[in-house]
N, C-alpha and C positions, 0 to 999 in steps of 0.2 A: 400639531399632528405630523407634518413632514419630518420634524426632528425625531419624534418618537419612532416613526417607521425606520429612520436611519439607524437609531440605536437598536431596534429589533434585529436588523440585519447584522450590525456589528457584533453584538453580544451573542447572537445565535451562532455565527461562524466561529467566533473566538471560543465560545464555550464548547461547540462541537469539536473543534480541533483538540482542545484540552482533554475532553472526555475520551475521544477516540485514541489519542496517544496513550492515555492511561490504560484503556482496555487492551491496547496492543502489548503493553508491558505485562499486564495481569495474565494474559494468555500466551506469554513467551514468544511474542513476535510472529505468531502464526498468521499468515496473510488471509487465510480462510476466515478466521475470526474477525479480522479487520474489515473484510468485505461485507460479512454478515452484519457487522455493526453499522456500517454506512446504510445498508438497506433497511435495517431495523430503525435507525434514526429517522429516515424519511417516512417510513410507514407510521411511526409514532407522530411525526409532524402532520401527516395527512389526517390521522385520527383527531388530533387537536384542532386542525382547521375545519373539519367537518362537523365536530360536535356543536350542538346548539345553533345550527346554521341559520335558522329563521326566527327563533323564538325569543332572542335576547338582544337588546340594544345596550351595549356597555356604557357605563358612566365613567367619568374621569377617575373616580375613586377605585372602580373595578380594575381599570387598566393599571393604575399605580400599584395596586396590591399584587396584580399578576406579574408586573415587572419585578417587584421585590421577591416574590416566591420563586420565579424563574432564576433570579440571580443567586438566591441562597441555596438553591438545589445543587448548583454546579460543584461547589467545593465538597458538598456532602456526597455527591456521586464519585468524586475522586477518592474519598475515604472508603466508600463502599467497594470500589474496584480493588483497592489494596487489601481489603479484609475479606474478599469474597471466598478465598480458598478455605480458610479455617472457619468462616461463618457457615459454609455449606458442608463442612466435615471433610474437606480435602486436606492433602498434605503438600506443603510448600515444595515446589520442584516437580510435582506430578500434575497430570491433567485431571480435571473434574470429569465425571461421566458426561456424555454428550447432552443428555436431557438437562442436567444441572448447568452445563455451559450455556445452553440456549436460554434457560430460565434466568441465569445471572445477567446475560446480555439484555434481555427484555426488561428486567426489574431495574437495571441501572439506566438504560436509555429512555424508558418510557416517561418518567417525570419531566425531564428537560425537553425531550422531543415534543411531547404533548403540550407542554406549557408554551413553547415557542410557536407551535402551529396555531394554538388558540390566541396567542398574543398578536400574531400577524392578522388573524381574522378580526379581532376586536379593533386594533388600530386602523386597519384598512376600512372597516365599517364606518368608523368615525370620520375618517378622511373622505370617503365617498359620500357620507351623509352631509358633508359641508361643501359639496360641489366638486370634489376631486374625482378623478377617474381611477379605476382599478389598475390600469396600465401604468399610470404615474406612481401609484402606491408600490407596485412591483418594482419599478425602476428605482425608487428611493430606497426600498429595502435591499435591492441588489447592490446599490452603491455602498450602503452600510456594510454589506458582506465583503466588498472589496477592501474596505478599511479594516474589517476584522481579520481577513486573511493576511493583509500587510502587517497589522499589529502583531499577530501571532508569530510571523516570521522574524520581525524586528526584535521582539522580546526574547525569542529563543536565541537569536544571534548575539544578543547581549548577555547570554548565559544566565538568563532568568529561568528558574525551574518551572516545570509544568504546573505544579500546585500553586505557585505564586501567580502564574498567568491566569489560572482559574479564579483566584481571589480578586485579581484586577478586573476580570470580567464581572464578577459578583458586585464589586464596588461601582462599576459603571452602571449596571442595572439598578442597584439601590439608589444611586444618585439620580437616575432618571425617574425612579418612583417618587423621590422627594420633589423633583422639579415638576412632575405632572400635577401636583397639588398646589398650583401657584395662585389660584384665585377662587372666588365663590365660596360655597359652603364647605368645600373640601379643605379650605385653608385652616380650619380649626384642628385638623388632624395632621397638618403639614409638619409641625415641629416634633410631635411624637415619632414621626417617620424617620427622624434623624437618628434615633436610637439604634436601629439595625445597621445603618450606614456607619455609625461610630464604632460599633462592634466589629464590623467587617474591616475597617481601617486598622483596628488593633490586631486582628488576625493577620492582615497584610504585613504589619511591622514584624511580627514573629513567624512569618510564613516559612522561613528557612528552617527554623527549629521544629516547627510542626511537621514540615515535609520530612525531615530526618527521623522524627519520632514515628511517623506512619510507615516509612520505608522499613524501619527496624521491626515492624510487625512480622514481616516475612524473612528478615535477615537479622537475627538477634545480635550477631557479632559485627554489625555494620560500623565501618569507620569513615566511609565516604560514599556519596551518591550525587551524580551529575547528569543533567539532561543535555545531550549534544544534538546537533542536527541529524544524527544518524541513529539515535536511540538513547536509552538510559544506561549509564555505566554505574554499577554498584560494586563496591569493594568491601569484602568481608575478611577479617583476620582473626584467626584463633591460634594462639601459640606461635609456631613457626610456619604455619600454612596461610597463604594469601590466595583468595579466590576472587575472580572478577566476573560479574554477570553482565550480559548485554541484553537489554530488554527482558530481564528476568531469567534468561537462559544462560547456562554455564558457558563462559567464553575462555577463561584462562584459569589454570590451577598451578600454583608454584611447585607442587610436588608431583605433578603428572609426568609419566615417562612415555606418553604416547608419541612424542616427537622423535624418540629414538627409533622406533619401528618405521615411522614415516620417512625419515631421512636415510638411515643406514641400509635398509632393505632395498633402497632404490639408487642411492648415490654410487654404490659399488658396481652398478651396471655400466658406469662410464669409466673409461680407463684412467683419465686424469682430468677431473673437472676443475677448470681454472676460473670460469666465470659463472656465477649462480645468481638467479633472480628468485626472490621469495615474495609472493603476492599474498599478503595478509597473514596474521597469526605468527609473525616472526618472533615476537616477544614471548611466545608460549614455550620456547626452547628450541624452535627450529633453527634459529640463527646459531645458537650454541652448538647444536649437533652438526650443522653444516660446516662450521669452522674446523671441526675435527678432521675434515678431508683436505685441509690446507688449500683452499681456493685463493686465487690472487684477487678476485673481485667478488664482493657480496653486495648486491643491491636489494634493499628491503622496502617494498611499497605497501603502505598502509593508508587507507582512505580517511580514517578518523584520527586527526591529529590529537584530539582530546584524550584518546586512549593512551597514546605514547606519553603525553604530558602527565596523565594521571599516574602511570607506573613510575615515571621519573620522580614525581613528588611524594608518592605514598610508599611504594615498595620496591625500590630499585635493587636492593640487596637480595630480595627473595627470588627475583626473576633473572638475576645475574647481570653482569655488565656487558655481555656480548652484543646485545642489540644496539648498544649505544657506544661501542668502541670506535676509534677512528678508522678502523679497517672496514667498517660497515657503512654504506651510504644509504641513508634513510630518505625516502621520498614520500611526502604526504600527497597522494594523488589516487585517482581511480585506476586500478590496474589495467583495465581495458584501454583507457586513454593513454596511459604510460607506454604500453606496448606498441602503440601506433608509431612512435618515434624512437623506440629503444634500440640499443645495440644488440648484437648477437650474444647468446648465452649457451653454455654447455648443458645446463640443467635449469628448468623453470619449475619451481615448486608452487603449486596453486593450493592455498589453504583457505579458500572461500567457504562460506556457509553452503550447505547442500541446496539443491535446486527446489526448495520448498516454497518459493515465491517468485513473482515476476522479476524482481530486481536481482535475486541471486541466480536465477535460471540463466541469465545472460553470460555466466562464466562456464557454462557446460553445453554450449551450442556448437554447431558446425562452424559458424562464423568466428567464434572466439578461438576454437581449436586451430582453424586455418591461420588466424593472426599469430598464435603461438608458434606454429610451424615456421612462419616467415621470419621469426626472431630467434630460431634455434640454429646453432652452428651445425656443421656436418657431424653426424653421430650424436647430435643433441637429443635430450630426453625431456619430455613433459611428464610431470608427476602430479597427481591429485588423488583425493580420497573421498569416499562416500560412506555415510553411516549405513550399516547393513545388519545382518544377523548371521551368526556363525554356522548354525545348523539348519534352520528352516526359513525359507523365503516365502512370504505371501505372494500371491499373483501380482498385486499392485507394486510391491517392493521390487520384484523381478523385472517388471515392465519399466519402472522408473530407472533402475540401473541399466537395463538393456537399451533404453532410449539414449542414454549418455554414451554407452559403449558403442552403439551403432553410429553415433555422431563422430566420436573420436576415431573409430575404425575406418570411417569413410575418408578421413584426412591423412592418417598416418599408415605407413606400410606394416608396422608390427605393433601389437598391443598385448601387454601382459596384465593380468589381474591377480593379485594376491588376496585371497579371501580371509575373512575374519569378522570380528565385531565391527570393524571398519575395513572396507575393501579398498586396497591401494591399486591405482591404475598407473601403468607406465606406458608411454607411447613414443615411438621414434620412427624416423624414416629409414634407419639402419636396423639390422637384425639384433634383437635383444637376446641376452644370455639366459638360457634355461638350465644350464649345467651348474649345480650349486658349488662344485669344487672350485671353479674359477672365481666365483663370487666370494667364497670363503677365503681364498688366497688373497684377494685384494683387501678384504676386511682385516685380515691378520697383518698384512704388510703395512697397512696404514696405521696400525696401532690404535684402532678404535676402542675406546673404553665406553661400553654401554651395558649396564647391568641387566637390562631386560631383553637384550638381543645377543645372546651368545652364538658362536658359529653353528652350534648344533641346531639352533632355531632356524637359521637360513636353510640348512639342508631339509629340515622338516617342512618348511613353507613351500618348497619347490617339488617335493616328492610325495606329499600326502594326497589322498583321494580327492579332496576338495579342489585342489589346484586345477586339475583337468576338468572336473565336473562343472565348476563355475564358468569356465570359458565356453563349454558346450551349451550350458543353460542360457547364457547371454546371447550366443549366436543363434539359437533356435527359438528365441522368444517371439520373433516375427513382428517387431514394432518399428515404427518410423523413427528415423534419427531426430534427435532434439535440435531445434533451430530457433532463431530469433522470432520468426514469423509464425512458426508452428511449435509452440512450447510443449512438446509431448511429455518431457520429464516433469514439468510443472503440473500437468494434468494428472499423471500417475502419483505424484507426491501428494496431491490433494486427496486422491482416492485412498492412498496408504494412510494418511492422517485420519480420515473418517473410519477406515477399517479397524483402527485401534479400539473403536467404541462399539461398532455394530457388525463388523465382520461380514460385509456383503460382497467383497471383491472377488470371492471365489465362485459366486453365482451370477453376478451381473456384469456384463461386458459393457465397455464404454461405447456409446453410439458413434457411428461413423460421421465424418464431416457432412456427407451428403444427406444422411437422415436428419441430422441436427438442423442443417439449413432448410431442408424441405419442411420440417416441423415448424420452423420460424415463419416461413412463407405462408403456411396453412393458417397459423394463428393470426397473421396480419390480414389475410383474406377474410377470416371469420370476423375480426374486429370491424373491418371496413364494411362488409355486407350487413352485419348486425346494425351498425350505425345508420346505414341508409334505410333499413326497414323500420327500426325502432324510432327513428327520427320523424317518421310520418305521424306518430302519435305524441311524441314528446320532443319538441325541437331542441331542447337543451342537450340531449344525449349525444348527437353527432359532434357538437362543440367540445364536450367533455372528453370524448374519445380522441378527438384531434389533439387536445392538450396532453392526454396520457400517452398517445403515440409519439408526439414530438419530444416529450420529456424522456421517454424510455429510449428512443433511438439516439437522442442527444447525449444521454448519460453513457450509453455504450460507446459512442464515438469518442467521448471524453476519455473513457478508460483506454481505448486503443491509442489515442494520441499520447497520453501520459506514459503508457507502456513503451511506445516507440521512443519517447524521449529517454526513458530509463535505460533502454537497451543501448542507445547510441551515446549517451552522455553520462551515465552512471547514477549513483544514488546521491543526488544533491537535493536534499529536502528544501533548501532555501529557494532554489530555482523552481521546484515543483510548486511552492507557495505562490511564486510569481505566475506560473501557468494557471493555477486555480483562480487567481485574481483576474487574469485575462478572460477567462470564461465568464466570471461574474460581470466584468466590464461589458462583454458582449450581451449578456442578459439585460443590463441596464440600457444599453444603446438600442437594442432590438425592440424592446417593449415600447419605449416612447416614440421611436422613429416610425414603426408600423402604425401605431395608434394615431399619431399626428397625420400620417399620410391618409388614413381613411377619414379622419376628420376633414382634411382638405378636400377630398373627393366629395364628401357630403355637402360642404359649403358651395362647391362648384356645381351642385345639382346632379352629380353622378352617384346613383344609389347602388349600382352593382359592385360588390366587393368580394364576391365569392372567389374570383380569380386570384385574390391575394393569398388565400390559403394554399391553392394549388401551386402558385409560383414559389411559395416558401418551401413546400415539400419537394418540388422539382429542383430548387436551388440546393436543397440538402443532398439530393441525389447526385447532382453535379459536383458538389463539394467532396463527397466521398469518392467519386470516380477520379477526381483530380488528385486526391491524396494517395489513392492506390497507384496512380502513375508515378508519383514521387517515390513511393516505396519500391516500385518495380525498377526504377532507375537508380535506387540507392542514394537518393537525395534528401530523404526525410531525416528527422531526428534533431535538427538544430533548434536552439532555444527560440530564435526569431521565427522560424517556419512553424513550429508547433504552437507558439503563442498566437500567431496569426490565424491558424486553423481553429484554435480554441475560441478565439474572439468571434469568428464568423459562425462557428457552431452555436455558441451562446446567443448570438444575434438572431439566428433562425429559430431556435427554440422559443425565445422570448417573443419573436414575431408572431408565432402561432398563438401564444398566450394572449398577446394584445389583440389579435384578430377576434378571438373568442370573446374577450371582454367587451369589444365593440358591439358584437352581436347582442350581448346581454346588457347593453348600455342603459336600457330603460330602468332597470333595477340593479344597479351595481352593488349596493350594500347587501342585497339579498343573495347575490351570486358569488360573493367573496369566498364563502366556505367551500362550495362545491368545486369551483375553478381551482383554487389553491390546493385543495385536497387531491384533485386529479393530477395536478402538476407534481406534487410531492410523491404521490403513489407511483406515478410513471417513472420518476427518477429512481425510486427504490427498486422497482422491478428491473430497470435497466442496469443498475449497478450490480445486482446479483446475477442476472442473466448474462451480462457481458463478461464478468470476471470468472464466473463459475461454469458457464456452459459454452458460450460462443468462442471466446478467445482460446481457452484450453482445447476444445474439441474441434472447432472449425479452423482456428488459426487467425492471427491478426489480419493478414492480408485478405483472406476469404471473408472474414467478418465485415471488412470495409466494403467489399463487393456486395455482400448480402444486404448491408445497410443501404447502399445505393439503390439496389433493386426494390427494397421495401419502401423506401422514400418515394420513388416514382409510382409505386403501387398505391400508396396512401394518397398521393396527389390526384390520381385518377378516381379512386373510390370516394374521396371526400370532395 
């Protein structure tokens, strides 16, 4: 039984990571979809844990069959995610209607989430039925989760594809199914159970070919697909055109001329650019166009080494030799980290993805713009661009762009925005040129050859009506500047994404931080007061509400900690895997430590244990207050510090879980379903509420303060 619980945790986390990665690619890397997937997974797990909670005592055969079913479903869900667009009548490269997106997420997540919720319930019931405690069952399952997170990180680091990882998970689950039938009457069906395991191993041998075949469903001219720590790179080639997709979204096009406008409309602002830094997307043609201005130094910083290696190995001639010439210094590093110790530059080109996620938002904040200013020489210029609309801006699109404009305008003395399908921003401490004659003169004198940017276009860009109108619109939008701790642009980017489907943003205003925080406090008060009154009739209810509250607040805190790490240290999925393992380690340690402490008190004749719950919630309040102090002093964000806070956070969440299991100690097998369901449901609510409401609307720092206050409130009410 302990080993089965361990495998439940291992395959659950390993399978969850594989499925969520696949959904992230299927919906083009939109973080909103990823967050909803996490919440949906936990909700499905809660449903599986709660189903049949009292009426069924599982046999060894039932558990073995469920292991096999859960394992077989995971590769099938990978295939379903890759085929979801044409299955539901969509077109590759476009979004499905919002209702179909939600339906697709639920139909893909439900089988595995439900199966693993039910699997934990059954294995924990058998473990408790043989004298074990639910706290120990939770600890063993969490330890398996640590192993699953570590395995997913190691396999990806070894460049093993996501589908192969899913098949490995399936093989482990099928092997456990075979091992569960080791004695008794079940041994008669033990060897027939080897058949599915044998078939899975065959699939594993040919997993690379199957992976390529399934990827080609959406990319018929596929020549290469690789899973990197930063996403999936897919290379498509048709005749003389090579296109590279990153997480399903267009990243590079060998025949695109977009880099001409991005570079030449801005580089002529500088009288003589000698040193230029390019942050991301240099291989898209930016390096080629930059070198036409004859700089002495060109530094190109790209976070994903696999992207550079892929272009070198597959299509170097299509993207040109410029990014890899001796005159270009390539650094594989996070641009934000690189800038902290970089030299001064005349121009910094930022070609990062738009602020549509927490991890890309960090390149469009006050803090990042201030860092860029410190690395610009006198008369230096910062250049970046945002996807936009040439003629009509929706309110959410205006506010997103205005939040970024407000941030850069608060750091630099002069800012110019050139409107179009993509808005180009230029910022400098010196006065920028708005007279097109001077810019055209520099353009001609440098002998720039750019087919899509003739001199007449430069005159048009600076003299048309949109040039003045866009500046006025951005200044009058009245939004807060985008920052690390208050990601306003990320908030409006999410609203803009949703508005593509339901068009609500011109009628509904985003709630203020005060109203959002006040609503959260009211909800917490309602939960606590309801628990006290309902608990008089049903003593189980307060305990379940405590678990739900602890899991919800713990998940929100986990989201804040990981976001803080991303802001300070970059998009390093390998280390984020380590952070998740630290949280799981805290869960394992907290569950058994608190349970054993209460067992010790009982043996010593001390029956009062209610103070344990209060101490745990009070400790959570102090933990959040301490982290807020670190954020205020700009000392947060390191791997060691965030890992430590995640461990303690997991310890306290699992401590509340162990406290409630001790209360239900008389019937642990009967209480497995409701307790674990409350834990999973609370985590799902916390993941969605934290990432979609509290962090975007309240801000990371104020969310930590709010969590601290609600934790103290729960300690008093419970």
